[in-house]
C-alpha positions as CSV (number, residue, x, y, z in Angstrom):
1,M,-3.9,47.6,15.5
2,A,-0.5,46.6,14.2
3,K,-0.2,43.4,12.2
4,K,1.6,40.6,14.0
5,I,4.5,39.1,12.0
6,L,4.6,35.3,12.1
7,K,7.7,33.3,11.4
8,V,7.4,29.9,9.7
9,S,10.1,27.4,10.8
10,E,9.3,24.7,8.3
11,P,11.7,23.7,5.5
12,V,11.0,25.3,2.1
13,A,11.5,22.0,0.3
14,A,11.3,18.3,1.3
15,L,13.5,15.6,-0.1
16,Y,11.5,12.9,-1.9
17,Q,13.1,9.6,-2.8
18,K,11.2,6.9,-4.7
19,A,11.3,3.5,-3.0
20,K,13.2,0.9,-5.0
21,M,10.6,-1.8,-4.5
22,S,8.8,-4.0,-7.0
23,V,5.3,-5.5,-7.0
24,E,7.0,-8.8,-6.0
25,D,8.6,-7.1,-3.0
26,I,5.4,-5.4,-1.8
27,L,2.7,-8.0,-2.5
28,R,4.9,-11.1,-2.5
29,V,3.3,-12.2,-5.8
30,D,5.2,-14.2,-8.4
31,L,5.1,-12.1,-11.6
32,A,5.1,-15.2,-13.7
33,D,1.6,-15.9,-12.3
34,L,0.5,-12.6,-13.7
35,E,1.8,-13.0,-17.3
36,E,-0.9,-15.3,-18.6
37,P,-4.3,-13.5,-18.8
38,L,-6.4,-16.3,-17.3
39,S,-3.9,-16.9,-14.5
40,R,-3.9,-13.1,-13.8
41,L,-7.7,-13.2,-13.6
42,D,-7.7,-16.0,-11.1
43,T,-5.1,-14.2,-9.0
44,F,-7.1,-11.0,-8.9
45,R,-10.4,-12.8,-8.3
46,S,-9.1,-14.7,-5.3
47,G,-7.6,-11.4,-3.8
48,P,-4.4,-11.0,-1.9
49,D,-3.4,-13.9,0.4
50,K,-2.5,-13.3,4.0
51,S,1.2,-12.8,3.5
52,S,0.6,-10.2,0.7
53,F,-1.9,-8.4,2.9
54,E,0.4,-8.4,5.8
55,S,3.4,-7.1,3.7
56,F,1.3,-4.3,2.2
57,K,-0.1,-3.5,5.6
58,A,3.4,-3.1,7.1
59,L,4.6,-1.0,4.2
60,S,1.6,1.3,4.1
61,G,1.1,1.8,7.8
62,L,-2.6,1.3,7.4
63,D,-4.8,-0.6,9.8
64,Y,-6.7,-3.8,8.7
65,E,-10.0,-2.1,8.1
66,T,-8.7,0.8,6.1
67,L,-6.5,-1.4,4.0
68,A,-9.2,-4.0,3.4
69,D,-11.6,-1.2,2.4
70,A,-9.0,0.2,-0.1
71,L,-8.4,-3.2,-1.6
72,S,-12.1,-4.1,-1.6
73,V,-11.6,-7.3,0.4
74,P,-13.2,-8.4,3.7
75,A,-11.3,-7.1,6.8
76,A,-11.5,-10.6,8.3
77,Q,-9.3,-11.9,5.4
78,G,-6.4,-9.7,6.6
79,S,-6.8,-10.3,10.3
80,V,-7.1,-14.1,10.2
């Protein structure tokens, strides 16, 4: 039996461009709040607020449950 020749019509290389976004743009967090260690600890203990969660959700394209699981926060926090 003769081998069937297959053609691949996908590009050989893909263009990748790094997004020019900062932590402030993505999470809507004031970086001044993260400079002092105790303030940083409070910020991370309380978790992302709703606007940060929504912003990151929109940028990532993830649903509430997947994003909440990735960030180790309750899904209800993001969907409220």
